[in-house]
N, C-alpha and C positions, 0 to 999 in steps of 0.2 A: 818431373812434370811440366810438361807446357804451360805458358799462364794462360796460353787462349783456352786449355781443356775446362769444361765445366769441372766445379767442385761438388761431390756428393756432399751434401753437409748433413743428410742423415745420419753419416757415418758418426756426426760429433753429438749425435742424441742417444748414442748405444754405449753399449759397455758400463764401464764403472760412473759414468755419469746419472744412469739411468737412476740409481738410488735417491742421487742429490736431487733431483729433479722432483720425484717423489715427497721427498723432505721435505722439499721447498714448498709443493702445493699442499701437502699437508698441516705446514707452519701458518699457511696463508690461513685455511680453514681455521685454525686454534685460533688466529690472532682475530680473525671477525668472530667466531663463537666468544671469545673473552670479551672482545669490545661491545659487546651486547647493554652489560652493566659499565661502560664509561660513557657512551653515547645514546641519550633519552631524549625524548619527547621537550623537556625541561630546557634543554641545549639553545632549544630555538626560541622559546621567551627567554631564557635568561642570558644568552648568549656564550654558556659557558664551552661551546664547543672548541671556540678558536684557541680560547685558553688550555684547556686539555692540550691540543695538539702543541702549542707553545710549551707546554710543561715537559712534555715527552723529550720534545727535542735539547731542551736543555738537558732533561736527565739522562738522554743519550751522551750527551756530552762530558757533564761532568760524574755522569754515575749514582746522582743522586736521584732521590726520588722527587717526581713531579708534583707542584704544588700549586693551588692558584694564589692569583696576586692579592692581598688581603687590603680593604678599605677602598673608597671611592678614590676615581680618577683623579688625579691634578686639576688645577686651575689651567681652564683654556689661554693656549697662547697668544701673541698678539694677531698672528698670521690666521689663528682659527677661527677668531673675533672680527677678523675683516668681513662683511661682505660685498658683494658687489651687484652690478646691472645684471638682468637677464640678458641683455644686449651686450655684455661688456666681453673683449677679447677672451680676456681669463676665464669665463665662462663657457669659451666656444666647446671644450668638450663635452663639458653637461649640456649643453643643448644640443648637439650630436646625438648626444645617447637619448636624451628626450624624444626626438623627431624620429630616432630608431627603433624606441623600445613602446611609445604610446600609443603607435598605430597594430604593432604584434598583438599588445595586451588587448586592446580592444577586439581586434579579430578573434582573439581566445576567449573572451567574453560573449562576444556575439555569437559564435559557433557554440559554445555552448549554450547560450540562451535557446537556440533553435532547434539545437538537437534536446535540450532536456524539455523546453515546454512544448514539443510537437506530440511529446507523448500525451501529454493530458489534452491537449487540443484534439488530437488524434481520437483519442477515444469516443469522442464526441461527434465525430465527422458522419455526415450522412446518416445520423442514428434513423430518422424517420425509416428510410429505406430499408428499417432491420425489423420493424415493428412485427413482423410476421414471424420471427424467430421465438416470437413468447406464443408457448404452446399452452392454448385453452382450451376448455375440456366443456363442453355439451352434450347434456343428458335430458332424452327424451322419454316419453312413455313407450311402453311397450306396444308394438301394432296391434290395431283389434280388425279381425277377420281380412289379415294382409294390410291393413293401411293405418298408417299414424292417424291417432285422434288431432282434431283441428288447431290444438293450440301447438301441440308437438310439432304438426307440419308446418305450422307458420315459422315456430324458432326455426325447424331443420331448413326453411328457405330463408330465413334470417341470415345463417349461416354462409349464404353462398352467395350474396351480395358486395360488390369488390367495394364500397365504402367501407362493409364491416371484415371482409378479408383482408383488406390493408392492417389493421389495427391487431393482425393475430393470425397464428395458424390455430383455426378451429377445428375441433375432434368431435364429430358428431358418434355418440354411442346412447343406447336405449340401455333400459334400468337390467336387463336381463346381461346386457353386455358387461356393466361394472361389477355385478354380483358375481360373475364367474372370474373374472378378471382378480378380486381383491380375496375370492371366498366368505364375504361378508354379507349375509342375507338381506339386512336392509339396504336399498339401492342408495338411501341417505348417507345411511355411514360409509357404505362402499366406496362414494361420491369425495366423501369429506377425507377418508385415508389417501386416497388419491391425491388430494390437495397437501396433506399435510406430508405425506411423503416427497412432495415436489416435484411430481411428475408432470403436474400443472400448472400456472400462476394461478387460475382462479377456476372456476365450475358455474355455469349458466346450467340450473338443474329445475328442470318441472317438474313440479310434485306430481305423486301418483293420484291418478282419479282427477286430475283436476279438469279436464274437458267433460268429463260424464258428472263432475259435482255440480258444474255451472250449466249444462245441460237441465239436469232437474232440479236447480232452482230457477230457471226459466219456466220448466213446464209447471212447477207449484205457484209459478208468481211469487215466490219469496223475495221480499226489498230487505229481509234483517242479511242475506247473503251477501258478501264483501268479496269484490272479485280482485280489487286493491291486494298486492301480499298476497295471492292464494295459490295462482297459478306458479309464478316463476321466482328462485330464490337463488341467489350468486355468492356463493362462497367461495372466501379468500382468508388468506392470513396477513395481514398486515407486520408481523415479527420477523417475516422471511426477509424481507427487505422493505424497508417504510419508505424510501425515494423512488422506487420503481413502483410501488403500489398507487403512490398517491400521485406520480408524474405520467405513467403506462398505463400501467393494467385498469386502474378504475376506471378513467377516461377511455379506455379501449370498449369496458363492457359499457359504458353510459352510450356511448354510439349505438353499440348492439342491439340494448333497450329502447332507445329513439327510432331506430329502422323497424323494430318488430312492431312497437306501438302503430308506428304509419301502417303497416300492415296487417294487425290484426283485425282490426274491422270489416276487412274485405276476405280476408284468408279464414278469420275464425267465426266472430260473432256472427256474420250474415247467414255462413251456411248452416250456424246451430237455429237461429232464429226463423230461416226458411221450413224446419222441419218441424215445426211449433205447430199444434193442435188450432184449431179457430177460436175455440175460447180462451188458451193460454193466451195465444196471441192477443186477444182483446184485454185480457187481464193486466197482461205486461206492457200494451199502449195506454192503458191506465194512468201506470204508475211507469213512469221510465226510468227507478231508481237504478235496474239491472242493466239495462242499455246504456244509460249515462257513463256508467264504470269504465275503467280503461285498465287491463292487465299489467301496472306496474309492478316493477320488479323490487324484489326484497333484499336488501343485504346484509348479509352475515359474517362479520369479522371474526372468525375464530383466535385469531391471537392480536388482538388490539392494543393500542398505545395509550396506557392512562396515563402514566407517567412522565411529562416531558424529558425531564431530567434524564431520562434514558440516553437521550440521542448522545450526551455528552461520553460515558464511557462504550458506549457502543459506534460512536462514529469519530467526531472529533476530537476524542480523548486518544484514539489510538495513533495520531501525528503525532500528540503530545510525549505519546511512548519515545518516538525515534529522536524528539530532539532532546530528553530525556536523560537519553543513553550517551548523547553526545556531551551533555553538560557534565555528565560523570567524567567523563573522559579528562575534558578542561580543566575541572575540578582536583583533579587528583592527580595532576604532570608535574607538580613542584614537589609534591610527596613522594610519587614514584622514583622522580630523579635522584632526594636525597637516600632511598634504602638501596637505590640501585649501585652508589658508590661502597657500599660496607655489604653487598650482598655476591654470593655468587651467580653465574649466570642459571644454571637449572634452577636455583632456587629463588632468581627473581622472578623466571618465567612462571613458575607454580605462583608465586605470590601475584603478578599480575593478574590472573586468570582469578583465582580465589579473590582476591579484592574487587575485581569486576563483579562476579557472580552475588559477592555477599550485598553490593552497592544494589546490584537488581532487586532482590530480594528486598532488601528496606525500602526500597522504593515503588516497586508494584504493591509493597503492602501499603504504603502511603496513599497512591494510587486508588486501591480498592477503599480502604477507607473512606476518602472525602463522596466514594459515590456513594455509600453506607450513610454517610453523616445527611446527605440529601434525598436520604427514603428512598435508592434504589432497592429495589426486591430482589435479591438474590436466590430465593426459596422456591420460584417458579418450579424448576427442575428438579433441584437437590434439595435437601434440607439443610446439610450444608453447604450451602449456594457460593456463601462468601470466600470459604477458603479454595472452592474449585475454580472461581474468578479468580482469585489471590495468584494461585498457580497458573493458570493461564496468562496473565499481564506479566507474571514472572517470565515465563517461557517467550513471552510476545519481546519483552527488552531483553532478553538474552539473546536474542536470534536476529532483531535488527541491529544492537548492540554492539552484538560481534563485528557485524560490517562494518559499522562505523569505525573502532577502533583499528581493527586492519588495514582500510581503506584509507585512515585518516595517516597511519605511519607511512604510509606509499607515499602520500602527498606531500607530507612534510621532510620526507628525503627527495622527492623530486621539486613541485611546485606547490608552496603551504598555500598560497588563494585558492587551490582548485578544491581547498576542504570546504568553503562554503559551497559552490555547485556540486560537490558531492551530494552535501545531503540535500538540497534542493531535488537533485536527482532521485536519490533514496525515498522520499517523500512520494513524490509525483510518481515515483517504478509504482510504489505497492498501493498507492490510492486510486489510480487513475482504474483499474479492471477491480477494484472494491467496492466503492460508492455510486458505481452502477453496474447494472446486471451484464455480467462477460456477454452476453449472448447477444447484447444490445450495442456492443462494440466489434471493431473488426477482428477477422480470425485471430492478427497479430496478438492481441492481449489477451488469448488465453492463456498465457504466460503466468497470468495473476493466480491461477489452481496453485502456482505452488509457491508465492509470495508469502512472507510471515504474515503480513497486513492482513491479507486476503480471510488465512486461513483463522487468526486469532478474530477477524471481525464474524465468522462462520459461528466458533465454539462462543464468544461471546453472545451472539444473540440465541443459544440454546440456553445457556444459564439465566439470560434476561426473562425470554419470552417461552421458552420449552419449545421452541420448533423440535425438527427432527433430529434425531440424535445418530442418523443412522451416518452419516460422514464426520462424527466427532472424531475417533481414532485415527482415522487420516488427516485431520486438521493437525491434532497434536503429534502425529508422529512427524509432517512436513516441519514442524517446529522444532522439534528435537532433530530432526536433521541438520536442518539451520544452525543451529549451537555446536553440534559435534563434527560439521565442517570450517565453520570458524576458530574451534579451538585447535585442530589440526591443522591450520593455515597461519595463524597468529605466533607461532615459532619462527615461521618463515617471513612473516614480516617483520617481525623483529631482528633478522639477521640481515634481513634487505637493509631498512634500517641503518642499522650500524656499518655496513658494509659501504651505504653510501656515507653516512658520517666521514669516515676515514679520509675520505677525499675532501683536500683543503681547495676551500671556495664552491663547493657545492651549494646547488639550489635548496640544498634543504634548510639553508640556516639565511638565505637572505644575502650569502657573501658575495660583495661586488667591489669590484677596484675601483678606486677615484681616476677620472682621466688624468694623463699626464699632463703638467703644467706646460703652460705657453710660453715658450722665450720672450721674455718683453725687453724695452730697452729700459735701462735704469733709470728710477728718477727717486726725487728725493720725495718721502713720505710724510706727512705734517704728522706729529704724533696726536692733534686733535683728532683726524682722518682716520687714525689705526683705533682710539680710545670708540 
């Protein structure tokens, strides 16, 4: 064959060599699988990884089993004790490393900061422009002879004023409309049904016969009639979302009320007094009690917050659950490392999963017990509400804790400092679409419907406030789905960690080489200087 002819190297990869290559690949996978119990997260903190590698090299040469060096390191040598100035020529290599690494680390931190914090800041960006996404219900009296009664007419006109439309999407319906929609004969009960099932955030409800009752009181000059609170009722549930009700829904209804009161004198009261008989008008003029009253709204909170302590388990406590799961991971790192050296890989993986879920079960019990100790009532929706809350807390910890454990393994195998930014991301990623109504966030935040904390938040509100149970099954199902996914991914993350750990000097253990020494002119060093 001429030397200029190309060589077909694929011929060398066929024939008898193919089984050998397959065996090599299989051996590599088996080595990684077996190394799962050799390299654990404990190596990151205990520094055992490099000693394991050294022991393997020694055993390969001598045929003996690798062992760890016993006892603490010996006393430092004189060269190790000698310190130099930052600007010394001997420190040149370290200075170069500092000026090369320092800006890179800052750039990584700034990138993580901008990326993660933007998620939380973005959830509130231009929120005022999305008030119109809040669906509000307005229920007025049925028309009489094809015309709305005057109070209902004034309420209807109010819902179309721009300053009111800015605060929400107001849907006007009559008593007959809501009864037909819900199948409930009582208009007030039908209206509450729509609020409880979370079809609307609140309802401005004009009481039945409100206009005719006031007209009768004027005709009879009944000064005992009270217009205040007898015309319009506002129905809502603070338990649905305490932050939204206090910050957005109730203030929006207040704007509606103020606008209505400014219109009611001209739109409602004047037309009624104009139709009075002369004798009735004389009586009313003598006693102006009826004319001086204003039809202010009555506010009815069907799910009020009577115990401020409930804010802890239903909001901020959910953040603590995320942090607790990471504490569980850190606390047991050393123990897991000890178990790994005496356990085969399959049993080690099962052991890790069972020990984690055992910790979640106990910690969630303690978390729920703290709330019970501070008189949080878990019996609003279920007689055994404490047990239900315990199980929801357990599912929440297992859902977020599985993510923490898997991502921590990946971070330790690549760049350990990223674990802190992961925790920051995981908290912000979960709470941004949870502690604010998703309808008031940009469309991007609709991912919140599938986050563990959002679904735990919704389930907790059912237990504590007895809100609508219609979505509870979906909430629990999503939490279980997170647990299943992380359980399936966990062995892969452990294998990846072990694969990375086999490489000497990987970022997983922060192994770095010292800069090469600078060749300097020889000089006599005083013993005192070395000391």
